[in-house]
Structure formats: structure tokens, C-alpha cells
C-alpha positions as CSV (number, residue, x, y, z in Angstrom):
1,M,1.1,4.4,23.6
2,M,0.3,1.7,21.2
3,N,1.0,-2.0,22.0
4,A,3.0,-3.5,19.2
5,S,2.5,-7.1,20.4
6,G,0.7,-9.2,17.8
7,M,1.6,-6.8,15.0
8,D,3.1,-8.2,11.8
9,C,6.6,-6.8,11.8
10,A,7.9,-9.1,9.1
11,G,10.1,-7.6,6.4
12,T,13.4,-7.7,4.6
13,E,16.3,-6.5,6.8
14,F,19.4,-5.2,5.2
15,T,22.5,-3.9,7.0
16,D,24.2,-0.7,6.0
17,D,27.9,-0.2,6.0
18,A,27.8,0.8,9.7
19,G,26.1,-2.5,10.5
20,L,22.8,-0.8,11.3
21,P,19.6,-2.7,10.2
22,M,17.2,-1.2,7.6
23,L,13.8,-2.8,7.8
24,L,12.4,-2.9,4.3
25,Y,8.8,-4.0,4.0
26,A,6.9,-1.8,1.7
27,V,7.0,-1.1,-2.0
28,A,6.4,2.5,-3.3
29,A,5.5,3.4,-6.8
30,L,6.2,6.8,-8.5
31,R,5.4,8.0,-12.0
32,V,8.6,8.7,-14.0
33,E,9.3,9.9,-17.5
34,P,12.3,9.6,-19.9
35,A,15.0,12.1,-19.0
36,G,16.2,12.6,-22.5
37,V,19.2,10.3,-22.2
38,D,18.8,6.7,-23.3
39,G,17.9,4.5,-20.4
40,W,17.5,7.4,-17.9
41,F,14.3,8.5,-16.3
42,R,13.3,11.3,-13.9
43,R,10.4,12.0,-11.6
44,R,7.4,13.2,-13.5
45,P,6.5,16.8,-12.6
46,G,3.8,16.7,-9.9
47,A,4.2,13.0,-9.3
48,L,3.7,11.8,-5.8
49,P,4.7,8.3,-4.5
50,A,2.3,5.8,-3.1
51,V,2.9,2.7,-1.0
52,I,1.4,0.0,-3.2
53,S,2.2,-3.1,-1.1
54,R,3.3,-3.8,2.5
55,E,3.8,-7.5,2.1
56,E,5.9,-7.9,-1.0
57,D,9.2,-6.9,-2.5
58,V,9.6,-5.3,-6.0
59,S,10.2,-8.7,-7.7
60,D,6.8,-9.9,-6.3
61,I,5.1,-6.8,-7.8
62,L,6.8,-7.4,-11.2
63,L,5.3,-10.9,-11.3
64,R,1.8,-9.5,-10.7
65,L,1.9,-6.6,-13.2
66,P,-0.6,-6.7,-16.0
67,D,0.8,-8.0,-19.3
68,C,1.0,-4.5,-20.8
69,W,3.5,-3.5,-18.2
70,N,7.1,-4.7,-18.5
71,I,10.5,-4.0,-16.8
72,V,12.6,-1.5,-18.7
73,D,16.0,-3.2,-18.9
74,G,18.9,-1.2,-17.7
75,A,16.8,1.8,-16.7
76,R,18.2,4.3,-14.2
77,C,16.6,7.2,-12.3
78,V,18.0,10.6,-12.0
79,G,18.6,11.5,-8.4
80,L,18.9,7.9,-7.4
81,H,21.3,6.0,-9.7
82,D,23.6,9.0,-10.3
83,E,24.1,10.0,-6.6
84,I,27.4,8.6,-5.3
85,D,26.2,8.8,-1.7
86,I,23.2,6.7,-2.4
87,L,25.1,4.2,-4.6
88,T,27.8,3.7,-1.9
89,G,25.9,4.2,1.3
90,D,22.4,2.7,0.8
91,P,22.3,-1.1,1.2
92,R,19.6,-1.2,-1.5
93,F,22.0,0.0,-4.1
94,N,25.6,-0.6,-2.9
95,R,25.5,-4.3,-4.0
96,G,24.6,-3.5,-7.6
97,V,21.3,-3.8,-9.4
98,D,18.8,-5.9,-7.6
99,E,15.2,-6.1,-9.0
100,A,14.0,-7.1,-5.5
101,N,14.7,-3.5,-4.4
102,C,14.2,-1.3,-7.4
103,A,12.9,-1.4,-11.0
104,I,11.5,0.9,-13.6
105,V,8.5,-0.5,-15.6
106,G,6.9,0.8,-18.7
107,H,3.5,0.4,-20.3
108,A,3.4,-1.2,-23.8
109,D,2.1,2.1,-25.2
110,G,5.5,3.7,-24.5
111,T,4.0,6.7,-22.7
112,S,3.7,5.6,-19.1
113,F,6.5,4.6,-16.8
114,A,6.8,3.9,-13.0
115,L,9.7,3.5,-10.6
116,L,9.1,0.7,-8.0
117,L,11.2,1.0,-4.9
118,Q,11.5,-1.1,-1.7
119,I,11.3,1.4,1.1
120,N,11.8,1.2,4.9
121,A,9.2,1.2,7.6
122,A,9.8,4.9,8.5
123,E,9.5,6.1,4.9
124,A,6.2,4.1,4.5
125,V,4.6,6.1,7.3
126,L,5.0,9.3,5.4
127,I,3.6,8.1,2.1
128,P,-0.1,7.6,1.3
129,E,-1.3,4.1,0.3
130,R,-2.9,3.1,-2.9
131,P,-2.7,-0.7,-2.6
132,F,-2.0,-2.9,-5.7
133,R,-4.4,-5.8,-5.0
134,E,-5.3,-7.1,-8.5
135,R,-3.5,-7.2,-11.8
136,G,-5.9,-4.8,-13.5
137,T,-5.6,-2.1,-10.8
138,F,-1.9,-1.2,-11.3
139,E,-2.7,2.1,-13.2
140,G,-5.0,3.2,-10.4
141,C,-2.1,2.9,-8.0
142,L,-0.3,5.5,-10.1
143,S,-3.2,7.9,-10.6
144,L,-2.7,11.5,-9.9
145,D,-4.8,14.5,-10.1
146,D,-4.3,15.9,-13.6
147,R,-3.8,19.4,-12.2
148,A,-0.8,18.1,-10.2
149,E,0.9,16.7,-13.3
150,S,0.7,19.9,-15.4
């Protein structure tokens, strides 16, 4: 058994409707694409999420993005922002739009988009890491094998 003493367990703690804590401490990124309806995006085929930070929230990531990446105002993601159970039951979404928890960003070329989502500790264990350490490395955090995207 692992000794957790001395481990950094800092994070953002939200409470769900039942009063249960949800320890949010990692940010995951996922490639998305326009869904065909203005302002809506969907998971890109073959896209896999990656934990890009374990110390920041989404708003911190937004501040460090390269200048060619910007938040897409009013963007929503299919399967997330259209699911009533998520919007009412998940503390990340039941308080309205909060860029500290979730945002969709787009590249200036208009062809690349990513969903950034604050995730909890349990989810982070299941997702591979591709750390976003420097401004110029954001695209590398989103890289996928080209065969997986086709």
C-alpha cells in the first residue's frame, strides 16, 4: 500500500447537490470539431483526451495559450452541454458557464479546436498525460496518431 503522506493533494473542491465533495485538480484537453450548428462542437472522431495540467484550472491554461489560440465565445459541446443530467447534477455545470471549469478554444486558422475541462482526481488516473509546460507546446498536447483521426 502506498503512503500518501507528503503527497500534494491540493485541488479545487466542489460540492455536488448531495453535498459530496468532488476534488478537481487536473485539466484535460480533447480535440473537437464544429458540429454543424453555430456554436456547437463535438468530439473529433478518434480523438482521445489527455491530462495537460495537474496544478491549474482551465482559466490558468487559457492565460498561457499561444497567441494563435483563443476562447470560442459561447461554444458548447454535444454530449456535455445538451445533457440535462450533467447540467443539473454536475457541480462543474449546474452553476452556469464558468471558464475555470470548461472552455472550447480555437486556433486562428479556424481548423483546430479543443475542449478544456477540469476533471476530478479519479478521472485523471484513467487518462494519459501530455503536459502543457510551455506556450509553444500546446499543439503537441493535442497530437494524435493520424490513423486514429481518420
